[in-house]
Each structure stands twice: as C-alpha cells, then as structure tokens.
N, C-alpha and C positions, 0 to 999 in steps of 0.2 A: 504493500499499500503506501502510495506516495505521501508523504506528509512534510513536506518542506516548509509550507506557509505555517504550519503548525509547531516545528522544530525551532525554526529561526526565529532572533528574537523581532522586535518589532522596531522599526527605523527610530534613532536616534540624532535629535537635529536639538541642537543651541536656540534661543531666541534670535538668535543676530542670524544663526544659517536661516531660519524661514522664513526671516525679512528680505533674507537675500535670495531667496525662492520667488517670493514674491515679489518681490523689483524687477527680477533679471525675468520671468516668464510672464507676468501678467499687467506689471508697469506700476504696481501699489508702493509705497511708499509712507512710512512711519504707520505700519498698520497697526488696531487694536489686537492682540491676541489671546486666547484662553483655552487650554486644555479640552478636548472631549474625549470621552471613552472608546476605547476600540479592544476587541478580543485580542490582531495580530495585527492590523497597521499603526497610523498613528493619524488623527485625525483631531485639525485644529479650527477655533471658530475664531475667522478675521473679520474684524471693525463690524461682529454682529448682523453679517450682511452674504459671507459665504464661508463654505467651511472648504480648506485646504487638505485633502486625501491626501496621505501619501503611502504607495502599500507596500505590506511587505516586500524585502529583498527577496525572498525569493517565489514570489508573483510573477507568473507569466506575462505578456507581453501578450497574450492572444486569451487570457483571461480577463484584464484590462480593457484590451477592445470589446471584450463580448459587454460587457458590463456598459462602454460609452454608447453602443449600438442600440443594447437594449433598452436605454434614458430615453432616444431618439425614437424607438420604433413605440416606445408607451406614450410619448408624447404626439407621436402621427395618427395612433391607431385609436388613443382615448384621450382627444384634447385637455377634458374635464378633470381626468386624474391626475392628483397632484404628487409630482413625482418632482427632483431635482432638475438643475437643467445645468449643461456642461457651460460654462465661463471660460472666452477666449479656446487658447488653444487646447482640444479635446489630451493631452496627453506628453508632459515635459519629462524629462529624464534627468533625475538630481542625483547628488551624492549626499551620504550623511555622515557625521562625525564617526564614524567607523570607513570610511570609504565607500559603502557599498552602496550600489547603482539601485536607485528605488524609482517606480513612476507613478506621476503624482497631478492628482486634475484638483480642479476649482469649480466647484458647484457652487449653486446659489443655495441659501441657508430659506427650508422652506420655516412657514410659522408652526406655533407651535410648541409641547413640549414632550419628549415620549411618556405612552401612557404607564411605563412602567413605572410602580413606585408611587402613582397617584391612586385615585380612587376609582372602581370598577365597579360598573351594575349595568344589568340587562340592556339599559338603554345606548351605552356606549358600546355592548358588546357586539351588537345587532350591526353597527358602524362598522367594526375592525373586521369581519367575517363577510361585510358586502367592500371593502377598501381588497379581501383577500381574493373576492372572487372576482372583483373589476380588473386584479393585476394578473391574475391567472387570463382570466380572457384575452387582454393587449397582448399577451405574450403568445396568445397561440398561433400568430401567424409567424413568430420570431425562430433563426436557426443560426446557429452558430458553432464551429466545430469545438471551439472551446466547451460546448457545455456536456460534450463527453466526460469530461476530467473526473479523476478517484478525490472524492471529498469524503472527510471525516462526517461531515453532518445530514452525509445522503442516509436518511435510516434504512435504505434497502441492505446498507452496508453494517448495520447494526450489529449482528452477530459478532462478525472479525473483530469490531470497535471494539465492544466488551469484553473479546477471550484478550484481546492484544492490552487492554487495562486493568486487566485480573480482577475486578469487581465482583467475582464471581455473579450472582443470579440466573442460574443454568433454569431451571423451570420455566421463570416468567421468560428468560429468553426466546425456550423452544417453545413457546407458545405464541409467541409472536411472529414464526421462522413461516407455520402458511401463511399470512396475510400477508407479507412481505414477496411472497412468490407472486400471490395474485395479482400484484402489481403491475405483471409482465403485460396482462391481459386488457389493463387499465388505460384509459384515455392518458397520454402522457405530452409531456413536450418542455420544452426551456422553463422553468418555474424559478421565480424570486426565492424558494425556499428559507428566507428567513421572514415571515411577515411576523413579527411579534409585537409581545408590547414594547419593546425596545427599541424600534425600527418605524411603528407606527405612532404619529403625534398628534394631539388632540388640544383643545384650545377650548378652555368650561366644556369641556364635556362635549365637542364635536370634535373630530376626526378631519385634521388639518391637512393631512401627507403622511407617505410612505419613505421613505429614504433607504439607503445601504442592501445595493446589490452586490455585495463582494459572497455572498454564499449562493448566488445561482449555479441552477446544473440541469442536467437534463432527467426527467424523475414524473413518475406519475400525477397526474393533479391533485389525487386525493391526499397523498403523501405530503403536497404542500400544503394544505389544508390543515392534516394532521400538525404540522408547526404551529400555526396559531392556534387551535384550538389548545394543543398541549399549551402555550402561554396563557392562553386566558385562564385557562384550570388551574395551574400552577400557583392560581392565584386567589384560587374557588373553595370555600369549607363546604361542608360537607352537604348544608344546607341549600347551596347555591349552585350546585353541582350540576345541572340537572338544566335548571333556569339560564344558566350561564351558555352552558352548551347548544339550548334550541336557539336561544338570542343568536349565537355564532354561526348557526347554520341557515337559519331564519334570514341574514345579510346575506349570506353568501349565496341560497340558493335566489335571492333578487338578481345573481349577476351569471352563477352559472348552475345549471341542475342537475343533482347527484344522480347518479342511477343506481339502481339497488344495492349491484357489485359492490360501488364503492362504498355505500355507506356500510355494508356488511362489513370493510375489512377496517374502516374508520379506528375504528374503539382500540382494536390493537396495532394499528400505527401509532396511534396517540402514544401506547407501552413503549413502543419503539423507540420513540423520539425522547421520552422520559429515562430510557435504558442509556441512550444515545449520549446523552446531555452529562449524564452522571459517569460516564465511560470518557467522553471527550475532558471534562473535570480532571479526572482520576489522572488523565494521562500529562498534562499539561503544566496541573498545579506546583511540583516540583521542581521542574525544570523554569517557572517562566515565574521565580516570587517575587517580582516588582508589580506583576499581575494579577497577583494572588486573589483581589477582591473582587475585580474583572471577572474573571477565571471559576469563580466556586461561587458565583452568586445566588447560583441558580439549586444548586445542593441540595442544601433543606426542604423548601418549597416542591423540588422535582422528588425528592424520596416520598413527601407527605401525598402528593399527589399520585403516585407510583403503586403504594401501597392503597390507597383508597381503590382506584380503577382495576387495580387486580385481586381485589377483595369479590369483584366481580368475574364470571366465571365467563368464559368466550362468547359461549351464545346468548348470555341474559345480558351482557354489554353489548352487544350485535343487536336487540331485541329493542333494546330501551333509544339508540339510535334510530333504527328504522321507525318508529313510535315517532320518536322526535323528527325526523327528516321526513316522513311524510311514505316511507317507500316499505311498511311493512307489510306482509305479504297477509292477507287478511283472509286468503283460502284455504289457512291450513291455522286459525284460531282454532276451530273446533276439531277434534281425529273425526276420520270419514266412520269409523265405528259407530262412533257417538251421534253423530252428525242428525240422522233419522227422527231419533226419539227427541234431542236436545230441540231440535225446529219445530217438531208436536205440543213441547212443553211451553216452547217461549213462542208460538207464532199463529194460535188459533188452532191447530190439530185441525180440524174436516174442514173449518171454514176455510182455509186456505191450501186446497189440497194441490199435490205435484203431477206433473208428468207420467205416463208411461210406470206398469207395474213395478218395476224395481228402478225407482228414482235416479237420475246420475248428477252425480257430482261437478260440475263442469268450472274447471280450474281458469281456462284462458279461449279466446276466439281469435281466428284470422282470416281474412276473406271469407269465402263461403263453409268454411270451417270450424267446429267447434272439440274443443281438446278435453278430455276427462281430466277427472285427479288420477286416475289410474293410468292414465297416458293414451285411452282410445281415441280413436277417432271420428268422428261425427261427421255425415255431411249435411249441413241445414236446411230443409226444403219448407223451413217453416217462418222461420221469424222476417218479419218485415221491418221490426225496428232497426236495423242493422242494414238500411239499405244500399250501401255504397259497402258492404262487407264488415264484419267484424273489427272492431280496436281498428279503424281505415286511420291512419298516420294523420292524414290532413285534420279531422273531429279531435282527434285526443293532442294533437302540438296546439290548434287552435285555440283550445280551451285551456289549454292547460299556460300559454301564456298570456289569455285574456285574464285568466285568475287571479295569473303572478300579479299583473297590476292593478287589476280591478275588476270585482265584481260585487253590484247593489242594487237596489230595488228600483225599479221604474220612473221614478218621484224628479231622477234627473235628467238633464239633456245627453244624450248618446247618439253618437252617428252612425254607430253601426244598426242599431234595431231600426234607425230611420231608414235606412237603405237598404235591410234586410226587409223591412216594409215595401218598399216600391218597387223591390227585385219580385216578391212573391204579387204583387197586385200587376203584376207590367205582366206577369201570366196570366191571369182573368180576364173574363170579358169585360169590357169598358164599363156597362152598370153598375160591377163593383167596385167599386173604390178608395175602401175602410180594413181596414183591418186590426182587430185589437187580437194580443197576445196570451197564452197563458200557456200552464204546466205541463195541460197532458190536453187528451182527446177528449176526455170528461168534463173535466172544466171547457173545454171547449163548447159543445155539447149545451154545459148546463147554463153561460152564459149566453148561447144563441135561443132557448127558451126565454130566458128574460127580456132580451131583445123584442122576441115575438109577443111577447101576451104584450108587452109595453106600448109596443107601436101597434097592435092588431087591436086588443083590448079583451082578448080571445082567452078560456081557459082550459081548455082540448088538445092534445097532443093526438097524429094520427101516425100510426108507423107500420110496421109489416110484423105478418103475424108471427114469424118466427125471427125477429131484428134485437140488435147490440147496438146500444152508442155508449156504457160505461159503465162505473160502476159509484156513484154515488148512490143516494136512496132514493133521488129524484128518477135519474137515470136508469135506475137498476127496475125502474116504474115502468120505463120507455124501452126495455130491453126485452121481450115478451119471449126472447129465446134461452130466459134465466127465470122466468116467472115457474113456481112449484106449482104442482099439481093444485085446480081450482082456485088458481091465484088469480084478481082480474082488474085491479087497483081502477078505483074513478077517476074519470078524466082522460082518458087514454080509449082510444079507439084502433082496429087492426083493420089493414086491407091485406089480400091476398098477392104474395108475391106473385110472379109469370113463374108460370112451371109447363108452357106447353105453346107450342107457334098461334093453337086458337085464339088466346087473350088477347092478343096484340092490337089487335081491332075494336074488342069488347071492352075495355079496362081503358078507362077515362073516372068523371067525376061521380058515377055512381057506382062506379066498385069502392070508393071509399065510402065509408058509414061512419058514425058517430054511435059511439057505446052508450048514449044514456042521449034523448030526442030537450033541445034545449040550451044545450050546452053549443056556445062557440068556440069552435075552433083557433089555434094559433098558430100551429108549425105541422106540419107534416115531414118527416124523418126518413129519412132515404140514404141507403150503403148504398153506393154507386153500383156496387157488383154483387150485392146482397150476397156476403159470404159466409154472415149465417147463418141463411136460410137453404146454404148449400152451394152458392157461387152460380149464380145464376144469369144467364144470360138475356137482357131484357133487349129489345127491340126499342129504336127510339121513341118510334110512336106509344109506346106503354108509359114512357118517361113521360112525355109531351102530355099523356095523358093525364101524368100523376101532378103536374105546375098546372095545369088550365083548370085542374079539380081543385087544385090548393085554393088557388085564386078566389075559383066560382063562391068557395065555402068561407071567402074573407080570413084565410091562413094563409103563410109564407112558407115557401117549400126551402128545404135542408137538404144541402147535397152533402153526405157524410162520407168525407173522401181518405177517411183514418186508415183504412186497412188499402183503400185500391189506386188510390195517390200518390204522388211524389215521383212519376215515370213507369209507377210498374203497370201503367196502361197504354205507354209511349209516350213518345218526342210531346206530344200535346201535356203531358205530365199527367193531368187529371182528368180522369173515367167520364166526369157527365161530360167532357167538352164532344167525347164521342157520339155522346147521345142528340148533340144540334140544341141542349137547352141551358137557358142562364138561369140557376137559381137566384134566391132571394138572399139566402146565406151559404158559405160553403166553410165548413168544418175539417182542420188537419190537423195531426197530430203523431204519431209514434214515428215515424219513420222521419220527420222533420230535423230530428236533432242526432239522429244514429245513436241513439243511445242519450245524449244529455235530455233532459227533460223541458220539452216544450211544444207548445200546440198553436191552435190559432185559432180565429171564427173571421171568417173574412163576408162584407158584407156590405150594404147600399150607407150610402151616409144621411139619410133621411131617416133609416130606421136606427141608428147608433147613435141619430140626435132624440129619438125617441126617449132611450133610455135617459141619456144625458139629460132632460129635461127635470129628471127630480132625483135622477143617481149620481152618484158615481163610479167606477170601474179600475176597483186594483185588487192586484195578486202579487207578492213579495216577491215569487220567483218566477216571472214572467215577465220579458222583454228586459231581462239581464245584460251586460255589456257579455254575459259567459255566454250567454241562451245566444247572442246575436252572433257571436265567431263558430258556434256551432252551425249556426241556421247558414251560415255564411260557406263553412266548410260544406256541408252537402249539396249545396247548390250549386259550388265552384265544381263539384266531383262529377256532377248531372250534366254541369253546361259544356266541358271541356271531355269529356273521354264517351258523349253519346251512350251511356248506359241506359236511357231509358227507349230511342230504338233499339238495342240490343236487345233488351225486356222485349219489345212486341214481335221481333225475327225468333226467338230463344223461344219465347211462350207457345209459338206457333210450332217449333220444331216438337215439342213438350208435348202438347196434347195430340200431333200425329202421330208422335209414338206410342205414347200412352193406349189411343186408339187401334194399332198395329199389334198389341199385346194378344189383343181375339182371345180375354178370358173368358168361362161362363161364371166368375166372381166380379166380373166388371160389367158396368153398365154405361149410362152417357160418360162424355165427358166434354166440361164447358169451362169456360172464363175465359178472360181479355189481356193481352200484355202476357207477362210472365207471375198468371196466376191459374190453378186447375182446379178444381173441383170434380173428381170420378165418385158417380154413383158406386157402392159395393152392391153385390147381391146375396143371397141366404146363401148356406153352402151345406145341405145335406140337414141335419140335428143346428147346425146354428144359424143363429137370427141374422141378419145383414148389419145391426149392429157388434156383434160375436165376432163375426167375419170383420169389421173394419179394426178391432181392438188387436184382434192376433194380426191384421198384416201391420199396423204398427209398431206392436212386439215385435214380429221376423224382422223389421227393418231397422229397428234399435239395433239386436244384436247382430245386423250385420252392418253396421254405421252409419247408418241415416235417420233424422230426423224431420217426422212428418205430423201431420196431425188430425184432424175429423171436423168435420160440422155439419149440419144441418140437422132437421125438427129431430130425426132419429139417431143423429149421429151417426150415422150411413153414410158418409162422403168422406171419400181420403179428401186434404187439404193440402196442395203443396204451394205455399208460396213463401218462395226463398228470396236471400239478399237478390238485389241485381244484377249483382258481380258472378253468378253464374254463366258458364260458359259449355259449347257443346258438350264437353267431356263430362260435366257435371250432369247435366243431362242423359247421359249414356250411361252413366254410375248410376244415376237413381231409379230409371227404368230397368237395369242388368239385375238390381238389387230387389226391387218390384217384381221384376218375375219369378225371381228365387222365391218369394214371402207368399208369391202366390201358389208353387206348385207347396208347399211347403203345407200353408193354411187350404189348399184343397185337399190334400190327404188327410189332415187331420179332420176335417167336415165329412170327408166319404164319397168325397166328389172328386173325379179322374181330370184336372184340369186340362185343358187344351189352350196350349199357350206356345204362339208363335215361335218360330227358330232364329229369327232375326233379334 
C-alpha cells in the first residue's frame, strides 16, 4: 500500500517564507496570516479572504491536478454549489524550510465555520446530507486518471488498513467485508471522499460551503455518503441516532436517490469508516507527534459510535436504514406461510376476498408479466390498471420526481394538472369542456351523480341489469352485478343490456323503465363495453337509443369508460366514440395513472356550474402534482408508442384465435379493442360457472391470470395491459387450449380442439 503522504511530515514554512511565496506567485504583500488545521498538508488563512494550500511533499502532481480540475468541473456542473475557487495560477511549485518541493495553490475563502464542534441538529443534518448529494451528483461526469490512487481513507481498503495498524477488531471487520465487496456492483465514480463536519461550513445554522478535496478518489457513491453519515453519527447520542440518520438521508435523497442495494450496505460501510478512522489514527499518531491533536481528535467519538452501531446485527441495521430511506421491501413484512391468515384477521376476511382457489402472493410486475414471491411468472390477461404495463419506468420515475419536489392538495395553482386537463379534454367531443379530477372511478361516478341530480333535479338512476359502477354505498346500489339475492334499492331502475342483434332496432326510450312511478330520473349510467354484463358488443343504434331515452326522460347520459377507455378500444381512446354518440358525462379511473390513484369526470360547463351554484367540490388527493405526473406519463406513452392502435389490431387477432379453438366448452367471443369476453358452456356434470372456475384455475397453474364476468360468472374476461404483443396472444391461447382439454376431461366431455 502506498502511504507516502501519510508517512511524510507536513510542509514546514516560516512566516517570512509564506509571505515570500504569496508575494512571488500571487503578488500579495504584507499579508496577514493565520494557521488552519490539516491532516497532512499546510493550510494558511491569508488576509481573511484566501486559503494558501501547500500540499504534502509526497503528494503527486496528478492528484493536485485532479483536485484543481474537479473544482472547475463542479462550478460548471452546479454553479450554485458553494466550493472554493482557484485564484491566479492553478499551481505553483515551492520549497519548504527542509528544501522539500511542494505544490501550492491559493483558493477563495468560503463564509462560515466548520460544523465540527458546533451545535448539530436534524435541521442542519438535512443540509449536510443535501450538500453531500449535490457534490456527488456534480462529480458524476468527472474523470481523472489520478482517481484510482491507493488511499488509506478509501473504506474499501479497511481490512488491510486495520490489519496494518494492529488494532484488532477482527469480528467487526469481518461483518463489514460483504458490504465492501458489494460496492463493486454499485454506482461509482470520482467522489469527494471527505464531506464531513470538518469540511462542511455553516453560518447560523445554514450550510455555506464544502471544502478540502484532498481525499478524492474513485469509489462507490454510497461509500462517499457513508463518510458523511459517519461524521454526523460520531456526534450523535443514542436518542438522536435515528433522527440524525433520517435527516442526512432525507437531504441526500433530495439530490441523489439511493437504490435498495445501496441502502442495504450503508450501515456496514459506516462501520467500515469508523474502523478506518481508528486505524489511520493508530498508524499516524506516533510518527506525527506534532500533529497528535488533529490526528486523534475522532478517536473517542468513533469508538462510541462503533460500539453503538455494532450492537445492531447487520440485518437489523440494514432494516432500520431501509425504513428511514424508504427502500424497505414490504413484500417480506409478513412470512408467506402466515400471510393468508394474517390478512383474513386484519382485513375483513370474507368482506375482501382474493382471486383464485389458491391465492397468489405477487411480489413484482414488469410489462405484461407478474411475478410471485416464489419466483413463478404469470402472463397478466386481466389487469387494466397497468394499462401501459406493470411498473412502467416513465410512470414510476415521473411520480417519484414529483413527490421529491412537491405533492400537496389541489387548492394551489399547478401547471401540471391544468395541462393534463387540457390534454384529456382535447380527446373529447367539443361539448365536453370541463374536467374534475378524483382519486378513483368510484369517486368519479359519485361526483357524476351529484352533478346530475343538481342539474336535472331528478332523484333516480337508471343502470343496466348487471352493471358495476363502484364500491361506495351509493355506487354499490348502482352496481346491480353486486346486489345480493332479493335486493333492489329504491330510486334505481334497470334496463336490459344488449344480448342479441334483434335488440338493436327496438331498444330505445321504451326499454328504459323506472323502478317506481313518479320518480324523476337524473342519470343513466352505462359501461361503454358492458364489461360486467359479459363484455357485450352493442351497435351504435343501441347507444343512441339510450342517449335519446335518457334525454327524453329528463336525465343525463353517463359513459363509464373506467374499463374500456384509455386506448383499450383503439386510437380514438374512448369506446363511446366508436358508437357515434356524445355523452353528457364521461367518467375515467383505473388506467388513468397506471397504478397511481387518479380518476376524472368530464362534462359540460353548464352541468358543473349547476353544482357550483350551491356547493364546492374538493377531494384532498385529487388533482395533486403527483397525480398530474402519473397522468401525463400514461398519455405520453400512449401518444408516442401507438399502443392504442396496437390494441385494436391485437384484439382482433386475439378474438380470431379464440374462435379458432372450436371447443364445445366455448361459445360466443365478443369484444372491441384489446378486450375479449368468451362465453363458457357446461361440461357434463359441471355448470358453466364451474367450468369457468376450472378454466381459470388451470390457467393459473400454467402461469396465466384471467378473470370471469357476466350475470352467472360464466364469461372468461380477457383484459390485459395494452403492452401485449402477438407472442402473448399465442401464449394465452395455447395455455387456454390446455386448460380446455383438462377441464373437458374433468367434466366427462371429449374436447374438440383445433390443432393450430
């Protein structure tokens, strides 16, 4: 190990010698001088304005050049970051009183004093974390050949530094070794290496700058953060350990987000830094007795912090840091074996049932795939929430960035949500000129009901016979598909959903009946694809009849596009547009934020004004900046990738291949865009509903997730993310073919399947 700068005594100069250097190289005469602390160099305050830095005689020209270049790079990359500026000539070569050649620089003095030794609280710790993050980010594009130097302060070298110092600590050293090795695969670059309380300046509780780039080297970014966190925690009592840690991480995260893998090793890297500090002190204090105070100043505090942190097991320490950093893996919070019982105990049991006979523990998603905790992969043929695919980075990144800067309620102006409103309205027919944001489709339909009753003065809703429009109390009453046997709420009337071409000419205002005479209808609610009724294909004349019937009865017509909208039906985005109608109200939900909770009501201004005449509308988490970020990300992907057009063509292919299966267990195949409803028929002793459940279970066993719908629960529902490709269609149809064969054998039916 090269230790020249640590073995060589610091430069020695008389006062006259220093004045001679300043006069010769920087034309400064009669300068007022004062000594400053340094570990291995000579630092001198000049006229209260500059710092004369005379490097250790063993320091290389390349390293000093790296420091100089780094300062210039930082000032260009982040002009607002307070770092010293080079004055005059970048480097001068001088000789000290022992005739040793030393490299010398003059830099500007930053305001403030070192935080070390002053008061430290979470407010200041946040700023320290922030400036550490800013320096690391500013150096991301910087490279210098000297950064690969061997340095005792490089915590990745901790085991050899400790061994050379002979301070023991074997078991503590060993626990940190896996974390040191893990840094090889973590984001790395040239780092400051010493953003500590000694080198961070502050004035009246406000950080004013960071100095001393003498320990720069190439290392993992999280190792650089570990240096900063160590410096703070050395000053911490046990009761402030976690508040100060949280503060540093919060400040750092504001400029550079830590990955779960980085946080997982951070605690052990702090331990490695503490061990390095003690080892460097032990190695140098005897040979440099004249600098004993500076070299040993952290011995006691480092020992205390080491005792405190090493008292936590590596797993416990990593868990605490992950919780503070927000990188905790919540999927592992309850063991898989205990999860079903724990969920039933705490989350309502039968009130909130799960899918499938054997519930799945899904751990992550990617595109059209979901992955279970046990590693099993499932093709998602059901979830329309992830309209542009599970965990799409455009959405996660957009929401994360917005959350990192601001997310508050909608009582303040924010351009993002207004722009989102403009974009959505541009996709709607001209009369629909107003949008009100909600947090879900249920809330959107609730708000639509308030708008309709206020505008029309009516008090009755009209829905399809097996509709679903939400889970609140009133929306449950407007979701006939959810009604228990014998239940029929007052103020709700139903109409028969289209179930054959013979209805197309006869369904009109006469098909809409009121549940109780004398009640005035306010709203006709229609799922544009009748997804809960079995995914029904209605002609435009049917929808036109519903609209005219609603208006003739004094009601408004609502197109519920929560399941069929957002490009699922094609590039026009909304299913109702294919029918040639203009609703009075359109409600949006689920796919709108691709996982972020957002919904909306689109209507005419006159309808909104009717409610505004007597009420205000406010929903805390509707129309937030983060909701806007999610909404824009989804529209951006839909706009720029042609997913809606792909959905239309791929949906036609899907239904064609389903019809080609030619199975006695399957009936009619329906749908528009990337949506399919497949009638399932009885099989021997099995009812159609039982056959459907058997098919679903068989599909799950083969790694495919689908759903069921319809009044009898005997319609296979295929409603995948729009990122499906032809290979996913092939995969699904192939697995369904196997499921049909297995179910047919179970029901005592010889299944006739196409060989293709």
